[in-house]
C-alpha positions in Angstrom: 14.0 24.9 -2.4 14.9 21.7 0.1 11.8 19.5 0.3 11.1 16.8 2.9 7.7 14.8 2.1 4.4 16.3 1.9 2.8 18.9 4.4 -0.7 19.1 4.9 -2.4 21.8 7.0 -6.0 21.4 8.1 -8.4 24.5 10.2 -11.5 24.4 11.4 -13.8 26.6 8.8 -13.7 30.2 8.9 -10.3 30.7 10.2 -8.1 33.7 8.8 -4.4 34.0 9.1 -4.7 36.3 12.0 -6.9 33.3 14.0 -3.9 30.7 13.2 -1.4 32.9 15.0 -3.5 33.0 17.9 -4.0 29.3 18.1 -1.7 26.7 20.4 -3.7 23.5 20.3 -2.0 21.8 17.7 -1.9 18.0 16.7 0.9 16.4 14.4 0.0 13.4 12.6 2.3 11.5 10.2 2.5 8.7 8.0 5.6 7.3 5.5 3.6 7.3 2.1 1.2 9.5 0.3 -1.1 6.3 -0.1 -1.5 5.8 3.9 -4.3 7.5 5.9 -4.1 9.4 9.0 -7.6 8.5 10.3 -6.4 6.5 13.3 -4.3 9.2 14.8 -7.1 12.1 14.0 -9.9 10.2 16.8 -9.8 13.3 18.6 -9.1 16.0 16.1 -12.2 18.2 16.9 -10.1 18.9 20.3 -7.4 20.9 18.5 -7.0 24.3 16.8 -4.8 22.9 13.9 -3.5 19.9 12.6 -0.2 19.9 10.7 0.1 16.4 8.7 3.5 15.0 7.3 3.3 12.5 4.8 7.3 11.3 5.0 9.7 8.8 6.6 10.5 8.7 10.3 14.1 8.7 9.5 14.1 12.6 8.5 14.8 14.4 11.3 11.8 16.0 12.6 12.5 20.0 12.0 13.9 18.7 8.7 10.2 17.9 7.7 7.9 20.6 6.0 5.3 19.9 9.0 8.2 20.2 11.4 9.3 23.3 9.9 5.7 24.9 10.1 5.7 23.9 14.2 9.0 25.5 14.6 7.6 28.6 13.0 4.7 28.2 15.7 7.1 27.9 18.5 9.1 30.9 17.2 6.1 32.9 16.7 5.1 32.2 20.4 1.8 30.8 19.6 2.4 27.3 20.5 2.0 26.0 24.2 1.5 22.1 23.8 1.9 19.3 20.4 0.0 16.1 20.6 1.0 13.2 18.6 -0.6 10.0 18.5 2.4 7.7 19.6 6.1 8.1 20.0 7.1 6.6 16.4 5.0 9.5 15.0 7.5 11.8 16.4 10.4 9.7 14.7 12.3 6.3 14.4 15.6 7.4 15.3 15.9 7.3 19.4 18.4 10.1 19.3 16.4 12.3 16.9 13.2 11.7 19.2 15.4 12.7 22.5 16.6 15.8 20.9 13.1 17.1 19.7 12.2 16.2 23.2 14.9 18.3 24.7 14.1 21.0 22.7 10.5 21.4 23.4 11.2 21.2 27.1 13.6 24.3 27.0 11.0 26.0 25.1 8.1 25.0 28.2 6.2 23.2 25.5 4.5 20.1 26.4 4.2 16.9 24.0 1.3 15.1 25.0 1.6 11.2 23.3 -1.9 10.5 23.1 -2.3 6.4 22.6 0.4 5.9 25.2 -0.9 8.5 27.8 2.5 10.1 28.2 3.3 13.9 28.5 7.0 15.1 28.5 6.2 17.8 31.2 4.3 17.5 34.7 1.7 20.0 35.9 4.4 22.4 37.3 6.2 22.6 33.8 8.9 20.3 34.9 10.7 17.6 32.9 8.4 14.4 33.5 11.2 11.8 34.4 9.2 8.9 34.5 7.9 9.7 30.9 11.3 10.3 29.7 12.3 6.8 31.0 9.2 5.1 29.5 10.1 7.1 26.0 13.7 5.9 25.9 13.0 2.3 26.6 10.2 2.2 24.1 12.5 4.0 21.1 15.3 1.7 22.2 12.4 -1.4 21.8 11.5 0.0 18.3 15.3 0.1 16.9 15.8 -3.1 18.4 12.7 -4.5 16.3 14.0 -3.0 13.3 17.2 -4.1 13.5 15.7 -7.8 14.2 13.5 -7.5 11.1 16.5 -6.6 8.8 18.6 -9.5 10.7 16.1 -12.0 9.8 15.9 -11.0 6.1 19.4 -11.2 5.9 19.6 -14.7 7.5 16.6 -15.8 5.3 18.6 -15.1 2.1 21.8 -16.6 3.6 19.6 -19.9 4.1 18.1 -19.6 0.7 21.8 -19.6 -0.8 23.1 -22.6 1.1 19.8 -24.4 -0.1 20.4 -23.2 -3.5 17.0 -21.6 -4.0 17.8 -17.6 -3.6 16.6 -16.5 -7.0 18.9 -13.2 -7.0 19.9 -12.0 -10.4 22.7 -13.8 -11.7 26.1 -11.9 -11.7 26.8 -10.5 -14.9 23.4 -10.9 -16.1 21.1 -7.6 -17.3 17.9 -6.8 -16.1 15.8 -5.3 -18.7 14.2 -1.6 -18.4 10.7 -2.7 -17.7 11.6 -5.6 -15.1 13.6 -2.8 -13.4 10.9 0.0 -13.2 8.1 -2.5 -12.6 9.6 -3.8 -8.9 7.3 -2.1 -6.3 9.9 -0.1 -4.8 11.0 1.4 -8.3 7.6 2.0 -9.1 7.3 4.5 -6.0 10.5 6.0 -6.1 9.6 7.0 -9.9 6.4 8.9 -8.9 8.4 10.5 -6.1 10.9 11.7 -8.5 8.3 12.8 -11.0 6.5 14.9 -8.2 9.9 16.5 -7.8 11.5 15.1 -4.8 15.3 15.0 -4.7 17.1 11.6 -4.9 18.1 11.4 -1.3 14.5 12.2 0.1 13.5 9.4 -2.5 16.1 7.2 -0.8 14.6 7.7 2.7 11.2 7.5 1.9 11.6 4.1 -0.2 14.8 2.5 1.3 16.3 2.3 -1.9 20.2 2.8 -2.0 20.9 6.0 -3.3 22.9 4.4 -6.1 19.7 2.7 -7.3 17.8 5.9 -7.4 20.9 7.2 -9.3 20.4 4.6 -11.8 16.4 5.1 -11.9 16.9 8.6 -12.8 19.0 7.9 -15.4 16.7 5.4 -17.2 13.6 7.4 -16.8 15.3 10.6 -18.3 16.6 8.5 -21.5 
């Protein structure tokens, strides 16, 4: 079975499966790693009948996440009428995926409420909220620009360090011992995910490591 991230579903006490099928107020929360907490996203948790939590990268398309798949089932069963999310980036990190997800919900006449930003995708008449759509698009673009700027600053920092002769990257032709390789923070995290049964491409998305590095880690820990 293809597995993307960790899914948690939280119900109020004494609810049976038949109770779940009648509920329609859903809160979706997401964090990127297993260690991160979702408390900040749950400030109004008592107002919802069901909380679906994903622990996975926002780079994974919404309906490819375990939580997204569960929400899709609720939509198909006709028991979900609205979805609440703390803020836009919890829905995703890619603007195109965010807009595609919102479009799907709009086509099903299901409103998405972005709690902290006070935005709703549908108006009181169930029509697409044009102002919210514009704001969501702008915020999504700003988010992508910020992430690109961070990457550019990192690359610029490396370039300047190289010019100053202070760049401490591993020398060409040298070999890194296994302990040092596996002791790197991201590599340690990758080992944890691999040991939990995550696939290489999933670990790559969760950790930000190149798939070639993940393959190397898999070879090392399998020896």
